N, C-alpha and C positions, 0 to 999 in steps of 0.2 A: 872765123870759132863762132861765133852767136849770129843766128839768123832767124826772122821773123818773115812770116809770108803770109798775107790776106787775113792778120788778126782784127778780128773784130770781137767786140764783148758788151751784153747787152744784160742792164738788171732791171727785171721788169720791162717799164718802158723806155728806161732808159738809154738811150746807145750811147756806150760811153768812149769805143773806139771803133771807128767806121774806116777799115781798112788798112792796117799800116803792113809796110813792106820796111825792115830795115836790117842793116848788117853790120856788126860791131866788130871792130876790127884789133886784132891783137896788140899786146904792149902799147895801148893808147891811153886815152883817158877821154871818155865820151859823156859830154854834159848835156841832159836834157831839160828844156827848159822850157817854161810857157806860163800863164796864166792859171790861177784855182779852178779846178774843174775839166782842164784839158784834156786829161787822162793817163797823165805822166805815173802816178803811181800807180795805178792797172796794167800800164807796159810793164815797168818796172816788174810787178808781182808775174806778170806771165812769161816774163824773157826769164824770171827766178826759180818757173815750174811751181811757186806756189798758187797759182792760181792757172786755170784753163782757159784759152780761147774756146770761140764760139766755134759751131762745127764750120768746118770747113778752112780753118789758119791752123798751123803749124807752126812749130819752134823747132831749131837742128840747133843739136851742137857738137863743131866737127863733122858735120853733116850727116849725126843721126838725129832722128827725129825724137825729140824727148819729150815732147805733149803728147805721145800718145802711149806712154809707157804704164805698168798698173803700179799702183800708189806704192807697194811696197820696192820695185824697182826702182821708181823714182826719188822715193825718199832717199837711197842709197846713194843713187845718182847725184843728187843735189848736197846731200854732205859732202861727198868726195870732190866734187868737181866745182860748185860756187859758194862764195860767201856773202855772206850778209852784212852792213853796216845801216843801223836805221838811228832814224831824228834822236830818240833816245835809248841810250845805250843798250836797255835789258841785260844789265847782269843779270848774275843771279845774287840773293843780296846774302846767302847762307852759306857762300862760298867763297874763298878768298880769289885774289885775282887771278892766280895763277892758275888755280882752278877753273874758274871760268873761260879762261883763254882754252885751256887744255877737255874741254868740254866737245867738243865736236871730235877731236882724235880721239877719244875716249869711248864716243856712242860710234865710231866708227871701226874701235875692233882694236885699237893702238895697246899695247900696253901701259899700263899708268905710270911706271919708272918713265918711260922711254917718252908719251904723251908730255907728262911735267917738267923735264927737261929741254923739251921741243919748246915746251910757253913759256921757260924762264928765259931761253936764249930769245926768241919772239919778245917777250918783253923789253930783254937789254939792248937791245936794238931800234927799238920805237923809246928807249928813254926812261923806262919803266922799269930799272934793275932791282931798287930797291924798295920795289913795293907789292912784290909777288906774294907776299905774308899779310898783305891789307886785305881788308872788305871794302866792297864798293865806297860802302857809308863812310869811310874815313878818305874818302878821294876826294879830288877836284872833278866838275864835270869834265874837263879835258882830259886827263889821268885815264878816266873812266871812257870817254870815248877813243883816246888811242888803244886802248885795252880792249875794245870792242872791234878793234881795227885786227890788232895780235888775233883775236879768236876768228875771225875772217880767214885769217892766213894760217892757221895753223896746219888744215890740210894739203896746203899748195894746191888751193884751185885755181882752176884755168881763169875765171872771171871772180870780179869782186863786186857786186852790184850794192849802191848805194842811195837811200833813200832822205835826203834834208840831212844829213850825216853832220851837218854844223850849225841846224836850226837852234841848236838849245844854249849855244855856246855864245860867250863872251867875243867881243872883236879879236883881243889879243887870242883866245884859246880857238878861235875858227881860225883866224891866219896861218896858227901852227900845224894845226890837221890838214889845211889846207896844202902847206907847203910841205907833208909827210906823205900825202897819195903823191905828189909828184915826185918824191924820194924813190918812193916803192916803184913807180913807171921807170925811172930812170938806174935805181941800183939791182932791180930785181925783174923788172920786166912785167910787173905787174898789171894787169889792163883793170881799168873801172869803167863801168857806166852807172853814171851820179845825176840824180833827180835834184834838181836847186833852184832857188828862188834868188840865189845868190851870183847878182850879174859878173861882179868880180871871179868869181870862180871858174866861171862860163869862157870869161876872156880869155882866160891861161887854158881851159882845157885844150886838146887836138882836135876837137872834132864837137861839134855844137849841134843838135836837133833841137828845132823848135817846133815846139807841138801848137794848137789850139782847135777846140772844138771837137777831139777827139781825132784826128787828123795833124799830120807832118806836113810843118808848112815850106819846110829848109832843114837842108843838111849840109855843113858849112865845114869843110877842113880848114884849119887854119895853122898861119904861117908861125914855125917855132921859134 
C-alpha cells in the first residue's frame, strides 16, 4: 500500500533520516518506536506527504509515486487518501465536534448535509453519538481524541498515520484509544502507522519498526 524508498532528510547539517526503506502492509497496525531524535516523526511526516524527502528518495501509494506530485494535486490526494491523528487533537474550538469531524469531507467537496450525516454516523460508531453538538472545550481529552480519529476516517482513507496519539492522555483514556485502533482494524480493515513511545501499544501491534539514529534497526512481524 505505502512504500518508502531511500528516504533521506537533512535539516541544515543534521542528517535526520539516513536511507529509509519501508513497506506498510494494508489492514495492519504498524508501530514505529525508538528513542527521541531517532527520526520517527520526520519519517511519518514524509510518509504522509506533509514533508518531502531529500532528492533521490520516493514515496509510493498503491505503486503511484506521490512524493513528486505538484502541491495542489498532492493536497487533494492527501485529503482523500490519508487520515492523521496527532498527539493533541487539534480540533477547531469554534466548531462543534460534528463540524470538526466533517471538515475534511467538506474540504474535499462533499455537500454539507452528506458530510454532517457521515460525521454523525462516525461519532456514533466511536461512542460519541451524544457529543456532536458540543464544542471541544466541553469535552474530555479522551473524547476529543476519539473525535480526532473520527475526523481521520471521514474520507475513508487508505491509511491513518498517528503521531503519539495517546501521549497526552491518562492511562484509562490511553487504553481506550488503543482498543479503538484495534477495533477499527478488525471491523473496518483500517491500516494504521503509529509513532509511539508506549511499549504496551507496540507489543500489541502487528508490525513493529524500531528506529535509532535515523535508521531502521529492525522490522518485526508479531504473532497474532
